[in-house]
N, C-alpha and C positions, 0 to 999 in steps of 0.2 A: 436525584440521579447521580451515580458515579459514572463519569464519562472516561472511558479507557481507550487510549490509542494503542494499536497493535502495529509494531514496526519491526524492521529487520532488513537485511539486504536481499538482493535479487537471488531467488533460488533457495531462500532459507526455509520456506514452507509456511509463510504467513497465512495463506489461504486455507491450508490444511488445519492450522490452529483455529482460525476463525470459524471453520465448519464445526470443529469440536465444541466451541463455545455456543454455537447455534443449537447443536444437539442437546446441550445442557439447559437450553431454554432461554438463553440470553438474546437480547436485541443485538443484531450484528449488521454492520453496514460496511460494504466493500467499496472503497473509494475507486478502485480500478473498474468496477462494474459501472459506477456512475460516470466515469470518464468515457467508457465505451458507449454509453447511451448518448453522451454529449457529442461524441464523434459521428453520430448519425443525424445530428441536427443540421439542417441546411444553412442556417445563419452562422453557426459555429464553423462549419466547413468553409464558408466563404471567408471568414476572418482568418482561418488557417491558411487558405490559399494566398491571401494578401501577405501574410507574415512569412510563409515558408516557400511560396512559389508553386508553380504548376507541377514541378518534378515529383511531388509527393502524391500526385493523383494519377490514377489510371482510368482513362475514360471519364465517366461522370463520378466515379467513387474515389474515396481516399484509400491509398495503399498504406496500411498500418506498418508494413515492413519497411517501406521507403521512408515513412515518417520517423520510425524508430531509428533507422540508419542515419538519418539526418540529425535528429536531436541528440543522439549519443556521440556524434563526432563534431558537431558545430555548436559551441556554447551560446553564440548569439541567437541561433535558430531555436535552441532549447529554451532560452529565456523568453523569447517572443511567444512560442507556443504555450509554454507553461503560464505565461501572463494572461493568456486567453482562457485556458482550461481551468487552472487551479481556483481562481475566485468563484467560478460557477460551481465547481464541485464542492467547495467549502460551503457555499450557500445552500446547496441541496442537502448536504450532511446536517447542517444546523437546522434546517427545516424538518428533516426526519426526526432529529433528536427532540425538537420542541413539541412535536405532535405525539411523542411516545410517553407513556406513563411508566416505562420500565425503571427498575431500581438501578440496574447496571446496563450500560451500553458499550459495546466494543466496536471500534471503528478501525479498519485496516488502512493505515496511512504510510505508504512506503517511504516517502521523503519527509517524514515528520520533523526531524532535526535539521535536515538540509534547508528546509523552507521556513523554519522557525514557527511551526504550528503547535509545539508542545504546550504552550500557554493556554490553549483552548481545551486542554484535557486535565482531568484530576489525577490520573495515573497513566503510566506508560509501561507496556510490556514489550521487551525486545525478544524476538524469535531468532535463535542462533543455529547456524550450521556452518562448519568450516568451509573454506573456499572450494576444496576438492569435492566435498559432498554436494555443495550447491551447483558446481559446474557439471558434475555427473548427472544430477537431476535435470538440469536445464537441457543438457544434450539429449537425455531420454525424451524430453518434451519437444525436441526438434529445433532447439536454439543452438546455433554453432558456438563453439568455444570462444572464438574471436569476438563474436557479438556479445556473448555473456560477459567476457572480460571488459569490453567497452562500457557496458552498463554498470558493472561493479565499480569501475574506475570513477564514475561521477557521484558515487555514494560515499557518505561518511564511513570510515572504517568501523566494522562491527564491534570492535573492542571499545570504541568510544560510545557507541550506542548502549552497550551493556553497562558501562559505567554510569551513564545518565539515567537509565531506566529504573523503575520501581520494582519490576519483576523481570525475570529472565526465564525463557523456556528453551532448553537445549533440545533441538529437533534433529539430532543426528542419529538417534537410535530408532527403535521400532515405534509404531503408532500408539501402541498401548502405553509405553512410557511417556510419550508426549501427552497423551490424554490424561494420564495421572497428574502430570505437572499442571496442566490446564485446569483440571478439576479442583486441585488445591487452591489455585489462584482465584478461581471463580467463587469458591466457598468463602474465601477471605474477603473478597470484594463485595459479595452479596450481603455479608454481615455489616458492611459499611454503607449499605444502600440508602439509608436515611440521612447520611451525613453529607456535608458540603454541597 
């Protein structure tokens, strides 16, 4: 199996690209979805409460907006919460990969380089969109420009990710062009499915 990490910055369109690979028939794993599932687990929530405090909760439930507001403005809180969530998410990803007989698997990992996870993958694809495009998309999705800038500020510059990646998808244009780029990469990787 060729294990491929799909990364890029906030608002670059990683989830869109992952969906394209899924339509092409590839095994696709969304780390953000795994994190969302973990954030519904009572034991995980109790650990987050101890690490981040009651302020990120509303009633009995976690406020994802309040949690995001905290972790993108407080480095210590971010490290504490990520220290709880990330090992569990990686464990679930590894389990899903080990159970699959797929030749190529794509895993969306937003903080791949920031957290040093690239060694767990055979190849890396960086999804790119310039900051103005990303900010506009995020605003359309209901994320304020200030919040989006805070999140972008804690990520490695996209230019560095592009330099380090094996493949790059420019996701600034229309979906058909993005799909063409993804298809070429998938065909290349599928040809390497029996290696490494």
